[in-house]
C-alpha positions in Angstrom: -185.5 -22.2 -93.8 -183.7 -25.4 -94.7 -184.6 -28.6 -92.8 -181.6 -30.7 -91.7 -181.6 -34.5 -91.9 -182.2 -34.7 -88.1 -185.2 -32.4 -88.4 -186.7 -34.6 -91.1 -186.1 -37.7 -89.0 -187.7 -36.1 -85.9 -190.8 -35.2 -88.0 -191.1 -38.7 -89.3 -191.0 -40.0 -85.7 -193.5 -37.5 -84.5 -196.1 -38.0 -87.3 -197.2 -41.5 -86.1 -197.4 -40.2 -82.6 -199.6 -37.3 -83.7 -201.8 -39.7 -85.7 -202.1 -42.0 -82.6 -203.0 -39.0 -80.4 -205.7 -37.9 -82.9 -207.1 -41.4 -83.1 -207.3 -41.7 -79.3 -209.0 -38.3 -79.1 -211.5 -39.2 -81.8 -212.3 -42.5 -80.1 -212.8 -40.6 -76.8 -215.1 -38.1 -78.5 -217.1 -40.7 -80.5 -220.6 -41.6 -79.6 -220.5 -43.9 -76.4 -222.0 -47.3 -76.6 -224.4 -47.7 -73.6 -227.0 -50.4 -73.1 -229.9 -50.3 -70.6 -231.6 -53.6 -69.5 -234.6 -53.7 -67.1 -234.5 -56.6 -64.6 -236.8 -58.4 -64.4 -237.8 -58.0 -68.0 -240.7 -57.3 -68.1 -241.1 -55.6 -64.7 -244.1 -56.5 -62.6 -246.7 -54.0 -61.5 -247.9 -54.5 -57.9 -251.3 -53.2 -56.9 -251.9 -51.9 -53.4 -255.3 -50.2 -52.8 -255.6 -47.3 -55.1 -251.9 -47.2 -55.9 -249.6 -49.1 -58.2 -246.0 -49.9 -57.4 -243.3 -50.5 -59.9 -240.1 -51.8 -58.3 -237.3 -53.0 -60.6 -233.7 -52.2 -61.5 -232.0 -51.3 -64.7 -228.5 -52.5 -65.4 -226.6 -49.7 -67.4 -223.5 -51.0 -69.1 -220.8 -48.8 -70.7 -219.3 -50.7 -73.7 -217.1 -47.7 -74.8 -213.8 -46.3 -73.6 -215.4 -43.1 -72.4 -216.0 -42.4 -68.7 -219.6 -41.1 -68.3 -221.5 -39.4 -65.5 -225.3 -40.0 -65.3 -226.8 -36.6 -64.8 -230.5 -37.1 -65.4 -233.1 -39.9 -65.5 -236.5 -39.0 -67.1 -239.6 -41.1 -67.3 -242.4 -40.5 -69.9 -245.6 -42.5 -69.6 -247.7 -42.9 -72.7 -251.3 -44.0 -73.1 -252.5 -46.7 -75.6 -253.2 -44.0 -78.1 -249.6 -42.7 -77.9 -250.5 -39.5 -75.9 -248.2 -38.3 -73.1 -249.8 -39.1 -69.8 -247.1 -38.2 -67.3 -243.5 -37.0 -67.3 -241.1 -36.8 -64.3 -237.4 -36.7 -63.8 -234.4 -36.7 -61.5 -231.6 -34.3 -62.3 -228.7 -32.2 -61.1 -230.6 -29.1 -60.1 -230.3 -27.5 -56.7 -227.8 -27.8 -53.8 -228.9 -31.4 -53.0 -229.8 -32.7 -56.5 -232.5 -35.4 -56.7 -230.3 -37.5 -59.0 -228.1 -38.2 -56.0 -230.7 -40.7 -54.6 -229.7 -43.3 -57.1 -226.2 -43.6 -55.6 -223.1 -44.0 -57.7 -223.5 -42.2 -61.0 -220.0 -42.5 -62.7 -219.9 -45.2 -65.4 -216.4 -46.3 -66.1 -215.3 -47.8 -69.4 -216.5 -51.4 -69.6 -218.3 -50.9 -66.3 -221.9 -51.0 -65.2 -224.3 -49.3 -62.8 -227.4 -50.7 -61.2 -230.1 -48.0 -61.3 -233.1 -48.9 -59.2 -236.2 -47.4 -60.8 -236.7 -44.2 -58.9 -240.3 -43.7 -60.0 -241.9 -46.4 -58.0 -245.4 -45.3 -57.0 -248.3 -44.3 -59.3 -252.0 -43.5 -58.9 -254.2 -46.3 -60.1 -255.5 -44.1 -62.9 -252.1 -43.9 -64.6 -251.6 -46.5 -67.3 -248.2 -48.3 -67.0 -248.3 -50.2 -70.3 -245.8 -48.0 -72.2 -242.9 -46.3 -70.4 -240.0 -44.5 -71.9 -236.9 -43.9 -69.8 -234.3 -41.4 -71.0 -230.8 -41.4 -69.5 -228.6 -38.3 -69.9 -224.8 -38.8 -69.7 -221.9 -36.3 -69.5 -218.4 -37.1 -70.7 -215.9 -37.2 -67.8 -212.5 -38.3 -68.9 -210.5 -35.5 -67.4 -210.4 -33.4 -64.2 -211.3 -30.4 -66.4 -214.5 -32.2 -67.7 -215.4 -33.2 -64.1 -215.1 -29.6 -63.0 -217.2 -28.4 -65.9 -219.9 -30.9 -65.3 -220.5 -29.4 -61.8 -221.7 -26.2 -63.4 -223.9 -27.5 -66.3 -227.7 -27.1 -66.6 -229.8 -30.2 -65.9 -230.8 -30.7 -69.6 -227.3 -30.2 -71.0 -226.4 -33.7 -72.1 -223.4 -35.0 -74.1 -225.1 -38.2 -74.8 -228.6 -39.7 -74.2 -229.8 -43.3 -74.3 -233.4 -44.4 -74.1 -235.1 -47.6 -72.9 -238.6 -48.7 -73.6 -240.2 -50.6 -70.7 -243.6 -52.5 -70.8 -244.5 -53.6 -67.3 -247.1 -56.4 -66.8 -249.6 -57.2 -64.1 -249.1 -60.5 -62.3 -252.0 -62.3 -60.6 -251.0 -64.8 -57.9 -252.1 -68.4 -58.6 -251.8 -69.5 -55.0 -254.3 -68.6 -52.2 -251.9 -67.2 -49.6 -252.3 -66.3 -45.9 -249.8 -64.6 -43.6 -247.4 -67.2 -42.3 -247.7 -65.8 -38.7 -250.6 -65.2 -36.3 -251.5 -62.2 -34.1 -250.2 -58.7 -34.5 -247.1 -58.7 -36.8 -244.7 -55.9 -37.6 -243.4 -55.8 -41.2 -239.8 -54.9 -40.4 -238.9 -54.6 -44.0 -240.7 -55.5 -47.2 -239.9 -54.5 -50.7 -240.3 -50.7 -51.1 -238.0 -48.5 -53.1 -235.3 -48.4 -50.4 -235.7 -51.9 -49.0 -232.6 -54.1 -48.9 -234.6 -56.9 -50.5 -235.0 -54.9 -53.7 -231.5 -53.7 -53.9 -229.6 -56.6 -55.3 -227.2 -55.1 -57.9 -227.3 -57.9 -60.5 -224.7 -56.1 -62.6 -222.2 -56.1 -59.8 -219.2 -58.5 -60.4 -219.3 -59.8 -56.8 -223.1 -60.6 -57.1 -222.4 -62.4 -60.4 -219.5 -64.3 -58.8 -222.0 -65.6 -56.2 -224.0 -67.1 -59.0 -227.0 -64.8 -58.4 -228.8 -64.2 -61.7 -232.3 -63.2 -60.4 -233.6 -61.4 -57.3 -235.7 -64.0 -55.6 -236.3 -61.5 -52.8 -237.8 -58.8 -55.0 -241.1 -58.9 -53.2 -239.9 -60.5 -49.9 -240.9 -59.5 -46.4 -239.2 -59.8 -43.0 -241.8 -60.3 -40.2 -241.2 -59.8 -36.4 -243.2 -59.3 -33.2 -243.1 -56.2 -31.0 -244.3 -55.5 -27.5 -246.8 -52.8 -26.6 -244.0 -50.2 -26.5 -242.7 -51.1 -29.9 -239.6 -52.9 -28.7 -238.1 -56.0 -30.4 -236.7 -57.6 -27.2 -236.9 -57.2 -23.5 -233.9 -57.6 -21.1 -230.5 -58.9 -22.3 -230.6 -59.4 -26.1 -227.8 -62.0 -25.8 -230.5 -64.4 -24.7 -232.4 -65.3 -27.9 -235.5 -66.1 -25.9 -235.7 -62.4 -24.9 -236.6 -61.5 -28.5 -240.4 -61.4 -28.8 -240.2 -63.1 -32.2 -238.0 -66.0 -31.1 -239.8 -69.3 -31.0 -243.1 -68.0 -32.4 -244.9 -70.6 -34.7 -244.6 -70.4 -38.4 -247.4 -71.6 -40.7 -247.5 -72.7 -44.3 -248.8 -69.6 -46.3 -250.4 -71.9 -48.9 -251.0 -75.5 -49.7 -248.4 -77.6 -51.5 -245.6 -80.1 -51.4 -242.4 -79.5 -49.4 -239.5 -79.7 -51.7 -236.6 -79.0 -49.4 -235.8 -78.3 -45.8 -232.8 -77.5 -43.5 -233.1 -78.2 -39.8 -229.6 -78.4 -38.5 -228.0 -74.9 -38.8 -227.1 -73.5 -35.3 -228.6 -70.1 -34.3 -226.5 -67.0 -34.3 -226.0 -65.0 -31.1 -225.3 -61.5 -29.9 -221.9 -60.8 -28.4 -222.9 -57.6 -26.5 -225.7 -56.1 -24.6 -226.3 -53.5 -27.3 -227.1 -56.2 -29.9 -224.5 -54.6 -32.2 -222.1 -57.5 -32.7 -223.3 -60.9 -34.0 -221.6 -64.3 -33.5 -222.0 -66.8 -36.3 -221.5 -70.5 -36.0 -218.6 -72.1 -37.8 -220.1 -74.4 -40.5 -218.5 -77.1 -42.7 -217.4 -75.9 -46.1 -220.3 -75.6 -48.5 -222.9 -75.7 -45.7 -225.6 -73.0 -46.1 -223.7 -71.0 -48.7 -226.6 -68.7 -49.3 -227.2 -67.9 -45.6 -230.8 -69.2 -45.5 -230.3 -71.0 -42.2 -233.0 -73.5 -41.4 -235.7 -73.2 -44.0 -238.8 -74.7 -45.7 -239.4 -74.6 -49.4 -243.0 -75.3 -50.5 -244.0 -76.1 -54.1 -247.5 -74.8 -54.6 -247.7 -76.8 -57.8 -248.8 -73.9 -60.0 -245.4 -72.4 -60.8 -245.1 -70.6 -57.5 -242.8 -71.5 -54.5 -242.8 -70.2 -50.9 -239.5 -69.9 -49.1 -239.4 -69.4 -45.4 -236.0 -68.8 -43.7 -234.1 -68.4 -40.4 -235.9 -71.0 -38.2 -234.7 -72.5 -34.9 -232.6 -75.6 -35.4 -234.7 -78.7 -34.8 -238.0 -76.8 -35.0 -238.8 -77.7 -38.6 -241.8 -80.1 -38.4 -241.9 -81.2 -42.1 -239.6 -83.0 -44.5 -239.2 -83.1 -48.2 -242.1 -84.8 -49.9 -244.7 -83.9 -47.2 -247.9 -82.4 -48.4 -248.9 -79.3 -46.3 -252.1 -77.3 -46.0 -252.3 -73.5 -45.7 -252.1 -72.7 -42.0 -250.3 -75.9 -40.9 -247.4 -75.2 -38.6 -244.1 -75.9 -40.2 -241.5 -74.5 -37.8 -240.6 -71.7 -35.4 -238.9 -68.3 -35.8 -235.2 -68.5 -35.1 -231.9 -66.7 -35.6 -230.1 -68.9 -38.1 -228.3 -68.1 -41.4 -227.7 -64.5 -42.7 -230.0 -62.8 -40.1 -229.2 -59.8 -38.0 -231.8 -60.6 -35.4 -234.6 -63.2 -34.9 -237.2 -62.9 -37.6 -239.0 -64.7 -40.4 -238.0 -64.0 -44.0 -240.7 -64.9 -46.5 -240.6 -64.8 -50.3 -242.8 -66.1 -53.1 -240.7 -67.2 -56.1 -241.3 -68.2 -59.7 -239.0 -71.2 -59.3 -237.4 -73.5 -56.7 -233.9 -72.0 -56.7 -233.1 -68.9 -54.6 -230.9 -66.6 -56.6 -232.0 -68.1 -59.9 -235.8 -67.5 -59.8 -237.4 -64.1 -59.7 -239.5 -63.0 -56.8 -243.3 -62.6 -57.3 -245.8 -60.2 -55.8 -247.4 -61.6 -52.7 -251.1 -60.9 -52.0 -252.2 -62.2 -48.6 -255.9 -62.9 -47.9 -258.0 -61.8 -44.9 -255.8 -59.7 -42.6 -256.1 -56.4 -40.9 -253.8 -53.4 -41.3 -253.6 -51.8 -37.9 -253.7 -48.0 -37.9 -253.4 -47.0 -34.2 -256.8 -47.4 -32.6 -258.4 -48.2 -36.0 -257.8 -51.0 -38.4 -258.6 -51.7 -42.1 -259.8 -55.1 -43.3 -257.8 -56.3 -46.3 -259.6 -59.0 -48.3 -256.5 -59.5 -50.4 -253.3 -57.4 -50.7 -249.6 -57.0 -50.1 -247.9 -55.8 -47.0 -245.3 -53.0 -47.0 -242.3 -51.9 -44.9 -243.5 -50.5 -41.5 -247.0 -52.0 -41.6 -248.6 -53.4 -38.5 -250.9 -56.3 -39.6 -252.9 -58.9 -37.9 -254.2 -62.3 -38.9 -256.0 -65.0 -36.9 -256.6 -67.4 -39.8 -255.9 -70.9 -38.5 -256.1 -72.7 -41.8 -257.2 -72.3 -45.4 
């Protein structure tokens, strides 16, 4: 068969396009470039009784042009001799696969995912010095690949990336007591699903806010309840009807006050169901982080206590004051980024919220209330849902 001049010309035009198509296909099929960064690095091991807690997140970044689906996260724990101690995983098996608990799993080209360590609780006997995380990814560039991925076995990976993590223990330097008195309910602390922990540092919106560290990683929200377990009595639109509102707040440790705010108006509820909040209109740049009225205490050992959401005008200290543990510094209010009256407390490794990492908080001499019984705690953390009691007046 003889080629005409037009056939030759068409072939010459098509060849570069074919070459381009082959190049794109090869790029898509090449080994993806994925990085995994634990934050904080190294993560901190928290001790509670006979259990260890390991709460941190991992920023997974896709530096390739391939869309990936995270289908499995596996943790291997090794002893000091290199022997395997424990292995556990989340994967795609079953009708409601365990991997779904981590949330979004599709990693777009150039994008990132915040994967909060799903293996958060360990028996005290398990060594946590050497951890190996393996992430299994599936290519998902086309609808056909997406459909195929729905029917693959849990261990069928297109690409795997590993991350070695070496957690450390942290011993508080400051002698701390609970910042409230009487029977206190820990509305939310820092467990695996607590909102304090879940600050996606890889998220562009979080980065745009200037947040580079989770200062609330070990934070707690404290409130008071009545004997029926209610948070308020009567009309919630009256702040005074909330059992926490106006309760005294005490310095959790000795130190020097570095900063305070005392002039942010309280929020309010717009309806009798306490489902809609009214926020005061503030001047531009006033309270950009939503701390409301607060006290920041420098314990002069590299640790800082931050106590938030106080009643305007209730703060009893000023910058430069020296305070003792147990000294009253303010009262619980409803100011700042708060959804009801409560005290937010966090211990930090620096003075700037959003720039300094949170630290484990071990309070001294309190009781954990367990119905008709109670357990004395000489020193330890509190957790979401705990009922605790402290009568320490000063330290």
